[in-house]
DRENLOVO-11731 format. One record per residue (C-alpha): residue in three letters; x, y, z. Coordinates in steps of 0.25 Angstrom, whole numbers, plus 5000, padded with zeros to 4 digits. Layout:
BEGIN
ALAXYZ ...
# end
This chain:
BEGIN
MET500050005000 LYS500550144997 THR500350265005 GLU499550375000 THR500250494994 PRO499850644995 LEU498850684984 GLN499050834979 SER497750854973 ALA496250814975 PRO495850694967 GLN494750704956 GLN493450624959 SER493150504951 ALA492050404950 TYR492350264957 SER492050184945 THR493050264937 PHE494050234948 ILE493750094946 GLU493850094931 GLN495250164932 VAL495650054942 LYS495249944934 SER496050014922 SER497350024931 GLN497250184930 VAL497350204945 GLN498650204952 GLN498350234966 ALA497150234975 THR496750284989 LEU495650214996 LYS495050315006 SER493750285014 ASP492950395006 ARG493550394992 ILE494750334983 GLU495750424978 TYR496650364966 THR497650404956 LEU497750364942 LYS499150314936 PRO499950414929 GLU499650364915 PHE498150384918 GLY498450534923 ALA498750514938 GLN497550584942 ARG496950574957 TYR495450534958 SER494550514970 THR493250424971 GLN492250384980 PRO492250214982 VAL490950154979 LYS490350054989 THR489549944982 GLN488449864989 PRO488849724995 GLY488749614984 ASN489049714971 THR490249634965 GLN490649744956 SER492049764957 THR492149904953 GLY491149944964 GLN491749864976 ALA492449944986 GLU492949824993 ASP493649774980 LEU494349904977 PRO495649874984 SER495849744975 LEU495449824963 LEU496449934965 ARG497649824968 SER497349744956 HIS497549854947 GLY498749904953 VAL498250034961 ASP498950074974 VAL497950074985 VAL498050174996 THR497250165009 PRO497550275019 ALA497250265032 ASP496450385033 SER495450325044 ALA496350365055 PRO495950505062 THR496850615061 PRO497050725072 ALA496150815064 GLY495050715063 TRP495050685078 MET494950835080 GLY493750845071 LEU493150725077 VAL493250785091 LEU492750925086 SER491550855079 VAL491250775091 GLY491250895100 MET490450985092 LEU489350865091 VAL489350845106 GLY489251005108 THR488051005099 PHE487350895107 VAL487650965119 TRP487051105114 LEU485751035109 ALA485550965122 LYS485651085130 PHE484551145121 SER483651025122 ASN483751005137 ALA483051135140 GLY482051155129 GLY481751015122 GLY482451065109 MET483551135101 GLY483551295105 ILE482551285117 GLY483651255128 MET484551345136 GLY483451435138 VAL483251465123 GLY481851425123 LYS481551505136 SER480851635135 ASN481751755140 ALA480551835143 ARG480651955153 VAL479751935164 TYR479252035173 ASN478551975185 GLN477152025190 GLY477052145181 LYS478452215184 THR478652265171 GLY478852405177 THR477852465168 THR476352495169 PHE475252565161 ALA475652695168 ASP477052685160 VAL476152675147 ALA475552795140 GLY475052825126 VAL474352695123 ASP473052705131 GLU472252605122 ALA473352505123 LYS473452525138 GLN471952495140 GLU471952375131 LEU473152315141 GLN472552345153 GLU471452245150 VAL472652145150 VAL473052195163 ASP471652175168 PHE471652035163 LEU472851995169 SER472652055183 ASN471152015184 GLY471051895174 GLU470051825183 LYS469051935181 TYR469051905166 ARG469151755167 LYS467951745175 ILE467051805164 GLY467651715153 ALA468551825147 LYS470051785143 ILE471251865145 PRO471851905132 LYS473051815128 GLY473851925120 VAL473852075118 LEU474652125106 LEU475252265107 VAL475452325093 GLY475952465089 PRO477052545083 PRO478552525090 GLY478752605102 THR477252625107 GLY477352545120 LYS476952405118 THR477952345126 LEU477652445137 LEU476252415137 ALA476552265139 LYS477352295151 ALA476352385156 VAL475352275155 ALA476152185164 GLY476452295174 GLU474952315176 ALA474652185176 GLY475552135186 VAL475852005179 PRO477151935174 PHE477651995161 LEU478551915151 SER479051995139 MET479851945128 SER480051995113 GLY479651925101 SER481051915096 GLU481451835109 PHE480751715105 VAL481351695092 GLU482751625092 LEU483651535082 TYR483051405086 VAL481651365081 GLY480851345094 VAL481451435103 GLY480451535102 ALA479251455104 SER480051405116 ARG480151535122 VAL478651565119 ARG478251435126 ASP479251475138 LEU478751615138 PHE477251575140 ASN477551465150 ARG478251565158 ALA477051655157 LYS476051555160 ARG476651525173 GLN476551665177 ALA475151695172 PRO474551795171 CYS475751845163 ILE476051935151 ILE476951895140 PHE477452015132 ILE478051985117 ASP478652115112 GLU478852115098 LEU477952005095 ASP478052015079 ALA479451945081 ILE478851815083 GLY477351835078 LYS477551865063 THR476551795054 ARG476751655050 GLY476851615036 ASN477451525026 ASN478751605024 LEU479851515021 ASN480751615028 GLY479951605040 ASN480551595055 ASP480151465061 GLU480651505075 ARG479751635075 GLU478551545069 GLN478651445080 THR478851545091 LEU477551615086 ASN476751475085 GLN477151455099 LEU476651595104 LEU475351575097 THR475251445105 GLU475551495118 MET474551625117 ASP473351545112 GLY473651395111 PHE473151265116 ASP473551285131 GLY473351435132 ASN474151535140 ASP473051595152 GLY473551705159 VAL474651745149 ILE474451865140 VAL475351895129 VAL475652045126 ALA476452065113 ALA476952185105 THR477252215091 ASN477252325081 ARG477052215069 PRO475652165072 GLU475452145057 ILE476452035056 LEU475951955067 ASP475351815065 PRO473851815064 ALA473751695074 LEU474551785085 ARG473651895083 ARG472351825084 PRO471451835097 GLY471751725107 ARG473251775106 PHE473351915105 ASP471951955108 ARG472252105109 GLN473052195100 VAL473352335106 LEU473852435098 VAL474952525104 ASP475052645095 ARG475852775095 PRO475252875105 ASP474452995103 LYS474753125108 SER474153105122 GLY474852965122 ARG476153035119 ALA476053125130 GLU475653015140 ILE476952935135 LEU477753065137 GLN477353085151 VAL477552935155 HIS479052945149 ALA479253085155 ARG479053045169 PRO480353015173 VAL480953145165 SER481053275171 LEU480253365162 GLY480353515160 GLU479153615163 ASP479153645147 VAL478953505144 ASP477553475137 LEU477253325135 ASP476053345127 ALA476853445117 ILE477953335115 ALA476753225113 THR476153325102 GLN477453325095 THR477753185096 ALA476653125087 GLY476952975082 PHE477952955094 ALA477852815100 GLY477952795116 ALA479452745114 ASP479652875105 LEU479152965116 ALA479952895127 ASN481152915119 LEU480753065117 VAL480653085131 ASN482053015134 GLU482653095123 ALA482053235129 ALA482653185142 LEU484053155136 MET484053295130 ALA483753375143 ALA484853285150 ARG485853315139 HIS485653465142 ASN485753445156 ARG484253485160 GLN483553445172 ALA482253425165 VAL481753385150 LEU481353515143 MET480453525131 ALA481453565123 ASP482153425126 PHE480853355121 LYS480853435107 GLU482253395105 ALA481853255107 ILE480753255099 GLU481653305088 ARG482753205091 VAL481753095090 VAL481053145077 ALA482353205070 GLY483453145077 LEU484753185084 GLU485253335082 LYS486553335074 ARG487153475075 SER488453425072 ARG487953395058 VAL488553515050 LEU487853545037 THR488353635026 PRO487753775023 LEU487053705011 GLU486553595019 ARG486053675030 GLN485353775020 THR484653645012 VAL484253585026 ALA483653715031 TYR482853745017 HIS482353595017 GLU481853605032 VAL481053745030 GLY480553675017 HIS479853575025 ALA479253665036 LEU478653765026 VAL477953665018 GLY477553585030 ALA476953715037 LEU475853705025 MET475553575025 PRO474353505033 GLY474553415045 ASN474953425059 GLY476453415057 LYS476853565059 VAL478253605058 SER478853635072 LYS480353645069 ILE481353655058 SER482853615060 ILE484153605052 VAL484953535063 PRO485253395058 ARG484653285066 GLY484653125065 LEU485253055055 GLY485053135043 ALA484053245046 LEU484853375043 GLY483553455047 TYR482153435050 THR480753495051 LEU479953445062 GLN478453435061 MET477653415073 PRO476153355073 GLU475253435082 VAL474253325084 ASP474253175082 ARG473753135068 PHE473452995063 LEU473053025049 LEU473753095038 LEU472853175028 GLU473153175013 ASP473453325013 GLU474353305024 LEU475153205018 ARG475353285006 GLY475853395015 GLN476853305021 LEU477353265008 ALA477653415005 THR478253435018 LEU479153335015 LEU479553385002 GLY479753535007 GLY481153515011 ARG481653464997 SER480753574990 ALA481453684998 GLU482753634994 GLU482353634979 ILE481853774981 VAL482953834988 PHE484153754981 GLY483553704969 LYS483953554972 VAL483753464983 SER484553384993 THR484653254999 GLY483953305012 ALA482553285007 SER482753135005 ASP481953095019 ASP480853185015 ILE480753125002 GLN480652995007 LYS479553025017 ALA478753105007 THR478852984997 ASP478452885007 LEU477252975012 ALA476852994997 GLU476852844994 ARG476052815006 ALA474952905003 ILE474752834991 THR475152684995 GLN474552695008 TYR473652795011 GLY472952794998 MET473052944994 SER473152934980 PRO472052984972 SER472252894960 LEU472652764968 GLY471552784978 PRO471552704992 VAL472352594988 ALA473452544998 PHE474752514990 GLU475552495003 LYS475252425016 ASN475952435030 SER476752305034 ALA476752355047 GLN475752425055 PHE476652495066 LEU477952505058 GLU478352615048 GLY478852595035 THR478352445033 SER477352475021 THR477452385008 ARG476852414995 ARG475852324990 THR475952234977 ILE475552344966 SER475652354951 SER476852434945 GLU475852534939 MET475252564953 ALA476752574959 VAL477052674948 GLU475752754950 ILE476052754966 ASP477452804963 ARG476952904953 GLN475852964964 VAL476952964975 LYS477853054966 GLN476653144962 ASN476253164976 LEU477753204981 ASP477953294968 LYS476653364973 ALA477053384987 HIS478453424982 ASP477753534973 MET477053584984 ALA478153594994 LEU478953674983 ALA477753764981 VAL477653794997 LEU479153824998 GLN479253914985 LEU478053994990 ASN478754015004 ARG480154034998 ALA480454155007 LEU480054085018 LEU480853955015 GLU482054045014 SER481854135027 ALA481354015036 THR482753945031 GLN483654045035 VAL483054055049 LEU483253895050 LEU484753915046 GLU484954005056 THR484153945067 GLU484253795063 VAL482953765070 LEU481553835067 GLU480453795077 GLY479353865086 LYS478854005082 GLU479854045072 LEU479553925064 ARG478053945065 SER478154085060 ILE478954025048 LEU477953925045 ALA476754015046 GLN477254095034 VAL477253985024 GLN476254005012 ALA475453895005 PRO475553884991 MET474453874981 GLY473853734979 LEU474353684993 ASP472953654998 ALA472453584985 TRP473753494985 LEU473653455000 ALA472153414997 LYS472253344983 GLY473753324981 
# end
């Protein structure tokens, strides 16, 4: 037997039948018989090439000599082939190391799986993974009562009945009434849904278990369902009890046949449906949930028997804002000139969280100036900071940029002074604020409004385009400073046609729909023909062109006032109060303004 010589290149693949034929024709010089393959070399006169082939094992009883692996050594020797049989079955040090590592990884995997399965009976449920990590407030000690909640009187009244259910449940059971199983709080972000839930638990004096919807969903399928079971089991042991699930839409989205669906989220939702109104029931446990996306919740979750009541927690009106300001101003030292009712008037559209932030900003402003109390000036500055952003006096503009900004803002103010609606111009400033505002015109509503009339919408379009129109009149060219105004005007003009049905020719047809009821900027265009899309675009441009023409007409008629007001603004940087009112009182209306506002 010869020893195996080192081979310099990888052998070519060959069929086993070809190898046998080459052996029989005495073309093979050397063959190496390995456990999984045969490597052989041809004689020099036949090319001396190296090949590799897979041995073919035959069934017992097959007597074909070309296919029987047990006759191969004798076949090779009979044709003068040098046969090499390497002792490669002995493990090398590297092989021993690989074996040890493989066994170690296998043992570690079994230990890890055992730890998971011992605690919860399945993968991903052990080691506390399947346990709910709800925050528990025993006996209503949430630190919040209805006295800490203001501006949402209707929602408080609805939830006070839930408090009575929990406190005097026997009274309702005697008459045959059933305690509601669930209360769904819906409304825009920041309106106090979580605060209301804590107040219910604080008033009722019962245990309060709080979790977020996203805390149920984990990597492993089944963990969320296990946490739901554990949460309700804990609540049943402490009944009567309140379970609060914040951001319910994280697990309550509508189920469907989506191939990209989340199996873990759907299993969690199915378990929640079963716990709320399943075969066993959950007497004494009330589920309070909050979301600002009620339209995407599964219908089985919103039906009576699960969430029996749906309570709207909307943005507060003027009186509600005044009450909220009083609540947040309790720990704050207020100056004698502070008028919370006036602040409530100036903050139309603010939610409870916005008002809390406003009070805190005013207090920070007073502390920054080393004052002992918060003054009305601090609240005014805080409103501007919340609406327009932080003042940036370090941003230095060139003389031409400063003039352009001044004419732009005065153009907004002069056009806005003639337009209908309650948004009166209260301040003009060319002090940069926020991320990109080089100046701003502040319009404050006098009363709360819930509807926008057609003439007021046209007036808003003209006001938005007043700044660009002033630049055109004075400089004969426009700047990039009107980009945000143009974007807002275009969006408003498009909504007037596609959502509000204010097009005389297209009529009351909705071409867009809101995909989120309480979140802004989520409308989607319905499927329409290309001709209809062209017509919508044409009417949007037509409305914007008319508004632009009216803004130009107002400013051309009041050209002298535009110049004088701009020069004053360049000197003072800010126009407000009596000086601003006296300027705006001089604005003259051009011919045809009333007709355009009435009919477009």
